[in-house]
C-alpha positions as CSV (number, residue, x, y, z in Angstrom):
1,M,43.2,-55.7,-258.1
2,K,44.9,-57.6,-254.8
3,N,45.9,-54.4,-252.9
4,N,43.4,-52.8,-254.1
5,F,40.7,-55.0,-252.3
6,T,42.7,-54.8,-248.5
7,Y,42.5,-51.1,-249.2
8,N,38.8,-51.5,-249.8
9,L,39.2,-54.5,-246.5
10,F,41.4,-52.2,-244.5
11,K,39.3,-49.3,-244.8
12,K,36.3,-51.0,-243.8
13,T,37.8,-52.5,-240.9
14,M,38.5,-48.4,-240.0
15,K,35.3,-46.9,-240.1
16,N,34.7,-50.5,-237.9
17,T,36.8,-50.1,-235.3
18,I,35.0,-47.5,-233.0
19,F,31.4,-49.5,-233.5
20,N,33.5,-52.6,-232.4
21,K,35.7,-51.3,-229.2
22,V,32.3,-50.8,-228.4
23,I,31.0,-54.2,-229.3
24,A,34.1,-55.2,-226.8
25,I,33.3,-53.0,-224.3
26,I,30.0,-54.2,-224.2
27,L,31.0,-58.0,-224.0
28,L,33.3,-56.9,-221.6
29,V,30.9,-55.3,-219.0
30,A,28.0,-57.9,-219.6
31,I,31.4,-60.8,-218.7
32,A,32.0,-59.3,-215.4
33,G,28.4,-58.8,-214.1
34,L,27.9,-62.2,-215.2
35,L,31.3,-62.8,-212.8
36,T,30.2,-61.3,-210.5
37,Y,26.3,-62.2,-210.2
38,F,28.2,-65.7,-209.6
39,Y,30.1,-64.9,-207.2
40,V,27.9,-62.9,-204.8
41,S,24.9,-66.0,-205.9
42,L,28.1,-68.2,-204.1
43,N,28.2,-66.2,-201.0
44,R,24.8,-66.7,-200.6
45,M,24.9,-70.4,-200.9
46,D,27.8,-70.6,-198.7
47,K,25.7,-68.5,-196.0
48,K,23.4,-70.4,-196.2
49,L,25.3,-73.4,-196.4
50,T,27.4,-72.7,-193.3
51,D,23.6,-71.4,-191.5
52,L,22.5,-75.4,-192.4
53,Q,25.8,-77.0,-190.5
54,T,25.1,-74.8,-187.8
55,T,21.6,-75.9,-187.1
56,M,22.2,-79.4,-187.5
57,S,24.8,-79.6,-185.1
58,E,23.0,-77.8,-182.9
59,N,20.3,-80.4,-183.4
60,A,22.3,-83.3,-183.4
61,S,23.8,-82.0,-180.0
62,A,19.8,-81.5,-178.9
63,V,18.4,-84.8,-180.5
64,N,22.3,-86.7,-178.4
65,E,20.9,-85.2,-174.6
66,V,17.5,-85.8,-175.1
67,V,18.9,-89.6,-176.2
68,N,21.2,-89.7,-172.8
69,F,18.2,-88.8,-171.3
70,F,16.8,-92.0,-171.3
71,N,19.2,-94.0,-171.1
72,S,20.1,-92.3,-168.2
73,N,16.4,-93.4,-167.1
74,I,16.0,-96.7,-168.9
75,N,19.9,-98.0,-166.9
76,A,18.5,-96.5,-163.8
77,A,14.8,-98.5,-164.0
78,S,16.7,-101.4,-165.1
79,N,19.0,-101.2,-162.0
80,N,16.4,-100.3,-159.7
81,N,15.0,-103.7,-161.3
């Protein structure tokens, strides 16, 4: 009885191997697609962050120039008085 059960299980497994391989390939392709999507998304976010950092640096230097201009005018006006 036990050998017959093992034989039937082996026979069913052999029938399903092609189906199982197709399912495994589909799952692997789906996982690879998901990982590729995450990789592309992270690269897009990295580019946006780099652009944002560049813009912030340019804005900070522009603000510093304006502040320095006002400070020099205030210092010049206080020295003239």
